[in-house]
N, C-alpha and C positions, 0 to 999 in steps of 0.2 A: 503494500499499500504507498510506505513509503516513497517508495523508487517512481509509483507511478503518480502523484501530487507532483515531485521532481519533475520528471522528465515529460511529462504529458502533452504531445503538439510541439515538443521542442524537434529541431532537427540538428543533426549533431553530424562535423564532418567526418571526426576519428570516435572511435572506443577512447583513448584519453579524455577528450572534451570532454566526452560523458561522463566518464569516470570521473573527471576534476566537479564536475558540477554536482554530482551524487552528493562529494565529498564532503564541497562547500554546503551545499543543503545540510544535510547529517551534521555537521561540525556545529551550524547556528541551530539546529533542533536540539541537540544531543550536546548543551554547551557545556561541557566541563568543571568553566571555570565560572560561571555564573552562582552566586552567593544564594543556599537553598534554604529555606524556614526550618523543613522538616530536619535536615543535616544541624542545626543548630546554628545558623547564620555562616556557615561556612562552604563555600565548595566543594562540588564530589572531590576534589583531588583532593582539597585541604583536609576534608572530613577522611578520606583514606590515610593521611599520612600521620593524621591524629590517632586513628584507632588502632 
């Protein structure tokens, strides 16, 4: 489903271009640096390092 949200209706010249678009979408969607309330106002990376 995530891939279809990101790639639907777009045409890419190469597979690498499509992979980059998907990576950029996922990096923004699953932002590992964004502070999360449920993690005690830590980013997921900070939470894992602490625990």
